[in-house]
C-alpha positions in Angstrom: 100.8 29.9 67.5 103.5 32.2 66.7 102.4 32.9 62.9 99.3 35.1 63.7 101.5 37.6 64.8 105.2 37.1 63.5 106.8 36.3 60.1 108.7 33.1 61.6 111.4 31.5 59.6 110.4 27.1 58.2 111.4 24.9 56.4 109.7 23.5 53.0 108.4 20.4 52.7 111.6 17.8 52.4 114.4 19.3 53.7 115.8 19.6 57.0 117.1 22.4 59.0 119.8 22.1 61.8 118.5 25.0 63.8 121.0 27.4 64.1 118.4 30.1 65.8 115.3 30.6 65.7 114.1 35.0 64.1 111.2 36.2 63.5 110.3 39.1 61.9 108.9 42.4 62.5 107.6 45.0 60.8 110.4 47.6 61.6 112.5 48.2 63.4 111.6 50.1 66.1 109.0 47.8 66.2 112.4 44.7 67.2 113.8 46.9 69.6 110.4 48.0 71.9 109.6 43.9 71.4 113.2 43.1 72.3 113.6 45.4 75.5 110.1 44.0 76.8 111.2 39.8 76.2 114.9 40.8 77.7 112.8 42.9 80.7 111.0 39.9 81.1 114.6 37.7 81.8 114.6 36.3 78.2 117.1 36.9 76.1 117.6 37.5 72.2 120.0 38.9 70.3 120.5 39.8 66.6 123.4 37.7 65.1 123.9 39.9 62.0 123.0 42.8 62.7 124.9 44.5 59.2 124.0 42.1 55.8 126.9 40.1 54.1 127.2 43.3 51.8 127.7 45.3 54.5 130.4 43.8 56.3 134.1 45.1 56.6 134.7 41.6 54.6 133.0 42.6 51.8 134.5 46.5 51.3 136.2 46.5 48.4 133.3 44.8 46.0 131.4 47.8 44.7 128.1 47.1 44.2 126.7 50.0 42.0 125.1 48.3 39.3 122.9 47.5 41.7 121.2 47.3 45.8 121.0 44.4 47.8 117.2 46.2 49.5 116.1 43.1 50.8 119.0 42.4 52.8 118.9 45.6 54.3 115.8 45.5 55.2 115.8 42.0 56.8 118.5 42.6 58.8 117.0 45.9 60.8 114.1 44.0 60.8 114.7 40.4 62.8 115.9 38.5 66.1 116.5 35.8 67.0 114.5 33.6 70.8 116.1 31.1 72.4 116.2 27.8 70.6 118.7 24.8 72.7 117.5 21.0 73.0 117.3 21.4 76.8 114.3 24.3 76.8 111.5 22.2 78.4 107.4 23.9 76.9 107.4 25.5 79.8 109.6 27.6 79.0 108.2 27.4 74.8 105.1 28.5 76.7 106.8 31.6 78.8 108.5 33.0 75.4 105.7 32.6 73.3 102.6 34.0 75.3 105.3 37.2 76.1 105.9 37.6 72.6 102.7 37.6 71.6 102.2 40.5 74.7 105.0 42.8 74.1 103.2 41.8 69.6 99.9 43.3 71.4 101.3 46.2 73.0 103.1 47.8 70.2 
């Protein structure tokens, strides 16, 4: 359902995932902020777990990236956000979240 409106994470065939988060990608930072605000106004929490890519975090400040830049990491960090996902999420709540996401995306 969400694949029609967002870039969604997936698990390749013959692999398994623990699904610590369920994250979506949108076109740009403005779209992400608008969608997150829309969901939060409806009482649906969202999160950006890694607002900075790893190479830009303090732990890696002494590593010099003089020969290359990590454009894809930086781009994705500006477009990704996570929606609720846990074992106690009911089918009805999943549908509410999906409907709100699609409505938010259609209003962009």
